[in-house]
Backbone as numpy.savetxt, mean C-alpha at the origin, in Angstrom:
# Nx Ny Nz CAx CAy CAz Cx Cy Cz
10.46 3.98 -3.80 9.79 3.01 -4.63 10.24 1.59 -4.30
11.52 1.38 -4.11 12.03 0.04 -3.80 11.42 -0.55 -2.53
11.31 0.23 -1.45 10.70 -0.35 -0.24 9.26 -0.81 -0.46
8.53 -0.07 -1.28 7.14 -0.45 -1.57 7.11 -1.77 -2.34
7.95 -1.89 -3.34 8.00 -3.13 -4.12 8.43 -4.32 -3.26
9.36 -4.08 -2.35 9.80 -5.14 -1.44 8.65 -5.57 -0.53
7.93 -4.59 0.01 6.79 -4.85 0.88 5.72 -5.68 0.15
5.40 -5.27 -1.08 4.39 -5.98 -1.85 4.83 -7.41 -2.18
6.09 -7.58 -2.51 6.56 -8.94 -2.83 6.53 -9.84 -1.60
6.80 -9.28 -0.44 6.70 -10.07 0.80 5.25 -10.44 1.10
4.35 -9.47 0.90 2.94 -9.75 1.13 2.41 -10.81 0.16
2.91 -10.80 -1.05 2.49 -11.79 -2.05 2.80 -13.20 -1.57
3.96 -13.38 -0.96 4.33 -14.70 -0.45 3.38 -15.14 0.66
3.03 -14.21 1.53 2.09 -14.52 2.62 0.71 -14.81 2.03
0.29 -13.99 1.06 -1.02 -14.19 0.44 -1.13 -15.57 -0.19
-0.07 -16.03 -0.81 -0.08 -17.37 -1.41 -0.31 -18.44 -0.35
0.20 -18.21 0.86 0.04 -19.18 1.94 -1.37 -19.19 2.53
-2.04 -18.05 2.51 -3.34 -17.93 3.18 -4.49 -17.66 2.22
-4.28 -17.86 0.93 -5.27 -17.47 -0.08 -6.62 -18.17 0.08
-6.65 -19.33 0.72 -7.92 -20.03 0.93 -8.71 -19.47 2.10
-8.06 -18.65 2.94 -8.71 -18.16 4.15 -9.02 -16.67 4.11
-8.07 -15.87 3.65 -8.26 -14.42 3.64 -7.63 -13.81 2.39
-8.02 -12.58 2.11 -7.42 -11.81 1.03 -6.66 -10.65 1.66
-5.39 -10.58 1.40 -4.57 -9.50 1.94 -4.58 -8.34 0.95
-4.95 -7.16 1.45 -4.96 -5.95 0.63 -3.94 -4.99 1.23
-2.87 -4.71 0.50 -1.85 -3.82 1.04 -2.34 -2.38 1.11
-2.00 -1.71 2.20 -2.27 -0.29 2.34 -0.94 0.42 2.42
-0.77 1.37 1.56 0.50 2.08 1.50 0.22 3.57 1.57
0.76 4.22 2.57 0.63 5.66 2.72 1.85 6.30 2.08
1.66 6.90 0.92 2.80 7.39 0.16 3.14 8.85 0.42
2.32 9.57 1.19 2.66 10.95 1.51 3.88 10.99 2.41
4.63 12.04 2.30 5.80 12.20 3.15 5.34 12.53 4.57
6.06 12.08 5.59 5.65 12.34 6.97 5.51 13.82 7.29
6.25 14.66 6.59 6.18 16.09 6.88 5.02 16.79 6.17
4.27 16.06 5.38 3.15 16.64 4.65 2.01 16.93 5.61
1.39 18.09 5.45 0.29 18.48 6.33 -1.06 17.96 5.86
-1.12 17.48 4.62 -2.38 16.99 4.10 -3.18 18.04 3.37
-2.63 19.24 3.22 -3.35 20.31 2.54 -3.27 20.22 1.03
-2.35 19.43 0.52 -2.14 19.35 -0.93 -3.00 18.29 -1.59
-2.43 17.68 -2.58 -3.12 16.66 -3.37 -3.50 15.47 -2.50
-4.75 15.07 -2.56 -5.26 13.99 -1.71 -5.18 12.62 -2.37
-4.81 12.58 -3.63 -4.70 11.30 -4.31 -5.87 11.03 -5.24
-5.78 9.90 -5.93 -6.78 9.54 -6.94 -8.18 9.34 -6.35
-8.25 8.91 -5.12 -9.55 8.67 -4.51 -10.35 9.97 -4.39
-9.69 11.06 -4.08 -10.36 12.34 -3.86 -10.35 13.25 -5.08
-9.29 13.18 -5.89 -9.16 14.05 -7.06 -8.62 13.25 -8.24
-9.48 12.55 -8.95 -8.98 11.73 -10.06 -8.40 12.58 -11.20
């Protein structure tokens, strides 16, 4: 959880610098690297 919050806070600083030009949308893949993808697909697929 901490690395994700750190990543988002860093992106926020960049977004503040470029807010007149682009919108930064963070993408975070939260599945574990060893996951095969057979389980829960997330809110997008199974709300």
